[in-house]
BAKEGU-949990 format. One record per residue (C-alpha): residue in one letter; x, y, z. Coordinates in nm, 2 decimals, padded with zeros to 4 digits. Layout:
N
  rest      c1      c2      c3
     A       X       Y       Z
...
***
This chain:
83
  rest      c1      c2      c3
     X  -15.26   05.99  -01.01
     X  -15.03   05.79  -01.23
     X  -15.00   05.43  -01.11
     X  -14.67   05.35  -00.96
     X  -14.74   04.98  -00.98
     X  -14.69   04.76  -01.29
     X  -14.71   04.40  -01.37
     X  -14.53   04.23  -01.65
     X  -14.52   03.85  -01.70
     X  -14.15   03.88  -01.79
     X  -14.06   04.06  -01.46
     X  -14.08   03.84  -01.15
     X  -14.35   03.62  -01.31
     X  -14.60   03.91  -01.33
     X  -14.58   04.00  -00.96
     X  -14.68   04.36  -00.90
     X  -14.37   04.57  -00.88
     X  -14.29   04.94  -00.84
     X  -14.29   05.08  -01.19
     X  -13.94   05.08  -01.35
     X  -13.79   04.85  -01.09
     X  -13.79   04.48  -00.99
     X  -13.90   04.57  -00.64
     X  -14.22   04.38  -00.54
     X  -14.49   04.60  -00.39
     X  -14.54   04.32  -00.13
     X  -14.18   04.36  -00.02
     X  -14.24   04.72   00.06
     X  -14.54   04.62   00.27
     X  -14.33   04.35   00.44
     X  -14.07   04.62   00.53
     X  -14.33   04.85   00.67
     X  -14.48   04.56   00.87
     X  -14.13   04.51   01.02
     X  -14.13   04.89   01.11
     X  -13.88   05.01   00.86
     X  -13.91   05.38   00.80
     X  -13.94   05.53   00.45
     X  -13.59   05.66   00.48
     X  -13.46   05.31   00.57
     X  -13.64   05.17   00.27
     X  -13.48   05.43   00.04
     X  -13.14   05.37   00.19
     X  -13.17   05.00   00.09
     X  -13.32   05.09  -00.25
     X  -13.18   05.42  -00.37
     X  -13.36   05.39  -00.70
     X  -13.68   05.46  -00.50
     X  -13.79   05.81  -00.41
     X  -13.98   05.91  -00.10
     X  -14.28   05.99  -00.32
     X  -14.27   05.65  -00.48
     X  -14.27   05.47  -00.14
     X  -14.55   05.69   00.00
     X  -14.76   05.64  -00.31
     X  -14.73   05.26  -00.27
     X  -14.83   05.29   00.09
     X  -15.13   05.51   00.01
     X  -15.25   05.25  -00.24
     X  -15.20   04.98   00.02
     X  -15.40   05.19   00.27
     X  -15.68   05.23   00.02
     X  -15.69   04.86  -00.06
     X  -15.69   04.78   00.32
     X  -15.99   05.01   00.37
     X  -16.18   04.87   00.08
     X  -16.12   04.51   00.19
     X  -16.23   04.55   00.55
     X  -16.50   04.31   00.63
     X  -16.42   04.08   00.34
     X  -16.40   03.72   00.46
     X  -16.16   03.58   00.21
     X  -16.15   03.23   00.37
     X  -16.53   03.20   00.33
     X  -16.53   03.35  -00.02
     X  -16.25   03.12  -00.14
     X  -16.40   02.81   00.02
     X  -16.73   02.88  -00.15
     X  -16.57   02.94  -00.49
     X  -16.34   02.63  -00.46
     X  -16.64   02.41  -00.40
     X  -16.79   02.53  -00.73
     X  -16.46   02.45  -00.92
***
């Protein structure tokens, strides 16, 4: 699968965006959290296709599954003490 996400320091300070756009991946996740449908997202951003949005969501689902059980607060606290 070709990655739909890119990061460029000259685009939104390097924030991960949907390839070929300035639409942050995190914004798509925020819209889904607010219960927007894929069709509503595409209505707001006609440069996106259904396949693009679904690919971003699949990647998000995969990340969520891989990160289950990771205690970021504990990990960061431990690492910050070492800094």
